[in-house]
N, C-alpha and C positions, 0 to 999 in steps of 0.2 A: 504493499500499500504506499502511495506517494501524497504527500500533503505540502502544497507550496507556499511558503510564507513571504509574499511580496514584499513586505516592510523590512525584514531583516534579510531580505536577498539569500533564502535559505531553503533547502528543499530537506522534507523529512520523510524517511523512508523505512518501512518495515518488512523484515524478511522472514517469511515463513516456509516451512514450520519450524518451532523453536528447538534447536538441536543443538548443543554446546559443541559437539566435536566437530560438526560443520563449521559453525561459526568460527572456530579457532583455526580449521583449515584454511577457510577464506581470509581471515585478518593475518595468520603467518605468525613466526615466532616475532616476538616484541612488536607485534602489529608493522612488521616490516611490507606486508604486501599492500596494505593501505598505506603507508609512506609512499610507496612505489606511484600508487596512483593519484595520488595528492601533488606530487611533484612534478608528473608529467603533464596533468590536466590543471594545475595550480589553484586547486581547491583546499579547503579544510575540511576534513570528514573526522567526526567525532562519535561515539556509540555508548549507550548504553545496553547492553546485551544485544538482542536482534535490532533494537532501536537507531537507527543512523540519522546524524543532521550533516548536511552536506552545506556548505557555504562557499560562494564564488559567483561568476557570472552564469545568467540565466543557461546559456549553452554547456558550461563546463559541467556545472550541477545536475544537468540532464542526462550529459555522457556518463558522468560518474555513476550516477543511478543505473543507467542500462548497464554498465560493467559488472556493479555490484549483484546485481540480480542475475546476470549471465553465470558470473562465476561462482554465486552461492548454487544455482542449480546445479553445476558441475561437480561440486563437492560432494553430491551423492556418490559419483563413481570414481572419482580421480583425487588423487592429492595436488594440491597446486603448488606451483614451484614459480619463483623469478620470472622464468622464460615464459610460464603460460601466461604470468600477468601481462608481459610485453606483447606477446603475440594477442591477447585480446585487445590491447591499446592500438593495435595494427589494424584491428579488423575493420574492412571495408564500411559497413554500417556505423560504427564507431567515427571513421574518418570523416562519414558523409555530414554527420550530425556536427561534428567542428568544423566543417567548412559552411555549415547552415543551411544544409539540405535535410529537412524534415521529412522529407518525402522520399528519401532513401531506404525503401524497404524492398527493393528487389532481391530476390533471392538469388546469393553467391554462385559463380560458376564453379561446378565441383568436376574433378577428375578421379574416375574409378581406376583404382587398378586391383590387382589380387591382393594386395598387402594393406591396403586401406584407401581412405578418400581422403583427397588431397585438394584445396580452395586457397584461392589467393586472398592474400592479405591487403586492403586497402585498396583503395580506386585504381592505383597504376597497375597493379597485379592484375585486377580484375579484368582491366581493359586489356592488358596483355594478353591474359588468357581467351578474350573474347576475339580478338584480332586474330591469333593463331587459328582460331575454329572458323574464322572467315573469310581470311586472305592466304595466299599461297606464297608469299614470301612476306616476313615479318623480322623487323630490328628491334631489339630491345637493348637499349643503351642507359649504362648507370653504373653508380659505384657499386664496389663489391657489398655482397649481403643484402641483395636485393631481391633475391632469388629467381634471377634470368634464368641460369643454367637449369636449377631444379625444376622449376615449373614446365621449361622447353622440353626437359626430358621425361615429366609426366605426362606430358601432350602428347609424346613420341610413343611413350609404353601404350598409352589408351589407345592411340590409332591402330597401332599393332595389333594389339587385342581385339579391337571390333574388325579386323582384317579390311580396314580402309588402307593401308598400304601394307606392303610386303616386304619389306625391310627399314631399319634404321643404320643410317648412317652417321659416325659420328667424325667431325673433322676437327683440326686445330693447327694452326700456323706453329711449326717447332722452329719458334726463332732461337731460343737458348742453344739449340744445338746448331744453328746456321743450315737447318734443313737438312744437312748431313749426317743422316741416322745409321748409314752402314756398318759402323763400328760397333755399333750395340749390338749384342747378343739375343737370339731369339727370331720368332717369324716377326712379320710387320706389325701384329696386335700389340707382342710384347717390345718391339722396338717404340712405339709410339704412346705404349702405356704411361708412362710418367708425365705426359702432357696432358693426359685425358683422364686424369685421377678424379676430378670432380663428376666427370660423366658417369665414370665407372662407379663411383660411391652412390649417386642416385638410383642408378639402375639397378644394383644391389638391395638397395632399400626397397625397391619396388617390385622387383621380380624373384629376388633372392639368390644366392650365388650359382647355384647349380644350374638352373634355368637360364641365366646370363650366360654361363659358360658354354653351355649347350646350344645356344642361339648363335654366339660368337663361331662355333666351330661348323655349323650348317649356313653360315654367312649371312643369316638373316638381321643379325648385327654386324655392321662393319666399321671397322676402325681406321683410318688414313690420315696420314699428315697433307696437308691442304698441296703441298705439290705434286702428290700423285693424282690429284682430280683432275689435272688437265687433259682433254680429248674425250672425256666421258659424257654420257648422257644420261640423267638419273631420273627413271620414271618410276612412278608408284612406289617412291621413297619418302621416308621423313627423314631430313636433312639438317643436322645441328653445326653451325661453325661456330666454336666458342673462342672466345679472345681475339675476336676479330680486329681489335684495333692494333694488333701486332702483323696485319696483311698490309701488304703495297696497294696502290691504287691497281695496278696490273691484276695482282693474285685476286681481290675482291670481285674484280669484274670477269675474271675468268670464273670464280666461283659461281655467281650470280647465273652465269650463262650456260651452267651444268645444269641447273633444273628443268626438268622433263615434265610429261603429260602425268597427272596424279599424284604428283609431289607438292608437300610443304617444307620450305626452308624457313628456318630461325637461324639467325646472324646476331650472336650477342658480343658485347664489349663494353669496355670501359676506355674512355678517350683521356683518363686522366692518368692512364698505367701502361704508358707504351714502351716495348722495351725494345723497338726498332734503332738502327743506328742512329744518331742525331740528326743527318741530314736527310734522312728517308721519311717522308710524308706518310701518314698513316691512310691506310685505305678506305677505315670506317669512315674518319672524319670528312673524308672527301665525296663518299658516296651518298652521306646524308643529305648533301648539298646537291648534287646530281640526281638524285632521285627524289628530292621534295616534291610533291605535288602529283606524283605519278600514279594514275589510278590502278588499284588492286595491290598496292603494297603499303603496309602497314609500318608505324614508327610511334614506338613506346618508350618514353623517355623517363627515366627514373631519377628520383633525387634523395638526399639524405634520409629524407622523412620515409622513404620506402625501405630503409635497411630493418630486415628480421632478424639478424644474430644479435650477441649480447648488445645491450642500452650503449656498452663504451665504445663500440664500432660505430655506432652514430655520430657520437661527438668526434671520434677521431677522423674519421670522413669529413666533417663539417670544419674540422680545425685546420684540415690540410687544405678545403677550398677556401676558407678565409685567407689563409697563408700564400697562397698562390694567388690570390687576388690581389695581394697588398704587395707581393714582390713580384709582379708579373713584367717589370721593366728590368728587373736585375738579371 
């Protein structure tokens, strides 16, 4: 039950049913979960048992009440952690309320895999998922920790499971080895494996180790360095190019012209983490300008607010952005 006290600019909230163990789960040790919500939303939260009083702006108290109600409901089945609180604060519905969109009640897009359901956190992740499902070529550009790679792999796994594509192709420029991988032991998958670790980790989580290994053996999941894509035409495939900021102009053009019929391509990267030689321009930064406005191609630009890793990652990315802006002439 919610009661708004307009004069005091406060909102009273009662959480039911009365259950002290669930209340302790919600509040966290020494009220750490409540303090996490207060700090993020700029509100004051006090309580006597299951009766809470929230003080702050109208929008912030409304958002805080929504979060508290949802988290309390989840205490029935799970033990809350700081990570869980952080992800709840990143929820697309919550972000919509913070932006002043009180009608943001659209059901989130969900990805179904054998090992669970995955959904986008925040408006940009939701837009990203929607774009991948409705466009053949998609770009996801933004800082580390915004879920670009993980969500792309989730979409690829779902498409494969639904038999919408025949294979998944994982591509990454092997910049650190100068594209010269011959000295590394093993077959091609093993040679490029170190550069595709984030993609493998996501696949293992969604499909399991044994199934992923079998699909790789059958070439249903293919891994390849970008240099090996030249001359190919990729039909009925879900293709993910990760770390695209480390492609040259020529390489990314070559990659984009590999996409064949029945295929979906997702190109991800962070233009602030380029490992190319200093005098080499990033193909990702260039292609964003070249293809701007081209119908049928989607662009999702992530920001520091979309980071879904540890809250400190947000602060680190933000600090680097601020530093770069202030020292751009150095």
